[in-house]
C-alpha positions, -999 to +999 in steps of 0.1 A: -670-276+231-655-304+207-636-328+205-612-328+175-605-365+156-582-388+173-579-367+202-603-379+225-580-384+266-571-419+264-581-421+298-618-415+287-617-435+259-605-468+277-633-461+304-661-461+278-646-489+262-648-510+294-687-499+300-703-502+267-677-529+246-666-552+278-644-584+275-625-589+240-633-556+225-614-537+251-587-559+250-591-551+208-588-513+213-558-510+244-541-531+218-545-503+198-543-470+219-507-486+227-495-489+192-510-459+186-496-444+214-464-454+202-469-443+171-480-413+173-476-399+211-504-400+236-537-392+230-549-350+241-580-330+246-581-304+219-607-276+224-625-258+192-619-225+211-585-235+229-551-216+219-522-240+211-502-221+243-466-239+231-440-238+251-406-215+250-377-237+251-350-208+253-361-201+288-345-219+324-359-254+333-347-278+360-318-296+338-298-260+333-268-258+348-254-228+367-230-217+346-259-214+318-281-203+339-258-171+347-252-164+317-287-166+307-291-140+337-262-120+322-274-111+287-310-106+298-299-078+311-281-063+286-312-071+270-325-042+290-307-014+266-321-028+235-286-042+222-296-074+227-323-099+222-335-124+237-351-157+204-374-173+220-375-206+205-399-240+201-403-269+190-427-260+162-424-233+138-443-206+138-432-175+129-440-154+097-411-157+084-418-197+086-452-190+072-437-175+042-412-198+037-439-227+032-465-202+008-435-193-012-416-223-013-426-253+000-443-287-027-471-295-011-463-332-024-431-332-007-441-323+027-448-359+047-459-359+086-462-321+094-486-328+116-458-346+136-429-328+126-403-309+156-375-290+154-341-315+155-329-293+181-360-295+204-368-331+203-351-341+239-363-347+267-352-316+288-318-317+298-305-350+273-299-330+241-292-296+231-298-269+261-301-238+242-306-198+244-294-177+215-293-139+220-289-114+184-274-077+182-283-061+150-259-033+155-231-066+157-251-093+132-238-110+156-258-138+174-247-155+209-252-193+215-251-204+246-249-245+247-252-270+271-248-309+257-271-334+273-260-373+276-279-382+249-254-365+222-220-386+228-197-398+204-164-411+215-164-422+253-174-390+273-174-366+254-203-345+227-207-358+188-189-339+167-221-337+143-238-329+176-216-296+175-221-290+136-261-297+142-256-262+170-229-242+145-257-244+119-287-237+135-269-203+147-250-193+118-279-204+102-296-178+131-273-153+122-276-152+085-314-150+084-319-121+115-296-100+088-307-110+049-339-127+054-349-163+045-322-181+035-304-218+037-271-234+043-253-239+010-214-242+025-203-251+059-167-258+063-159-266+102-126-268+119-127-294+150-098-277+176-106-300+212-136-322+218-161-311+243-164-327+272-203-341+279-229-321+302-208-289+294-217-256+282-197-238+255-202-201+237-212-197+199-204-168+187-216-161+151-211-130+129-224-116+097-192-111+074-199-094+040-227-100+014-225-101-017-253-105-036-276-134-021-243-142-006-244-142+032-210-148+042-209-160+080-188-172+107-179-189+142-161-203+168-175-224+196-152-216+233-152-224+266-177-199+291-148-188+304-131-187+271-102-202+277-109-233+246-109-228+212-134-262+206-142-252+173-147-229+148-165-225+107-174-205+079-205-211+063-222-196+030-259-193+028-280-183-001-311-161+004-338-176-012-353-162-043-391-155-048-395-157-079-371-197-077-396-219-052-379-255-039-411-274-055-402-303-072-395-302-110-412-325-134 
């Protein structure tokens, strides 16, 4: 059994300090632990032989509303014949595509704080921010995102911030582009906001690949209410498939 540096359980640290360093030293270390916890998160135990199991955030949790669960169940049934596929989603990237992205395009000197990095849309506590699941249809080159918007995404009182909706439209169209054409990045996202979205409601983001021109991927999408009667937003997006011979490394 081995403990990684800076990852010994906090209660164990406190117990040892109390026994070995009574008085002032224990108080000083307690202050340090509180500051470190605020900065880096709580200390957790890590074993050298233990695999890190990431939680799939695209599965139901207690914060999901009835509407979101019904949509999830409906499309899980559609996945049974292989026409649709549910896309797992994690707080951090672990896919082969992302590892390839790191190897081919990232300049290590530009990457800071990677060990604490989290996907923005998965950085909220359950139910407070973005609760969503995406399904992909390869034949149609289409991605559907079922999104429940939490109370921490407020813009105008009672409604979701436009930037939060833009974020999820970018994420959904980006997923559609990458599934169809490989690693790509947003070049343009043009959004028309039609009607505001009430907080804590569920909407459907429907995106589809329209055409491909060389390394350019054109994707469109719209955001509608669950009953499809209300069009909240619509957008067109341009993604550029990255060239392995042209990295994103810093120019000298």
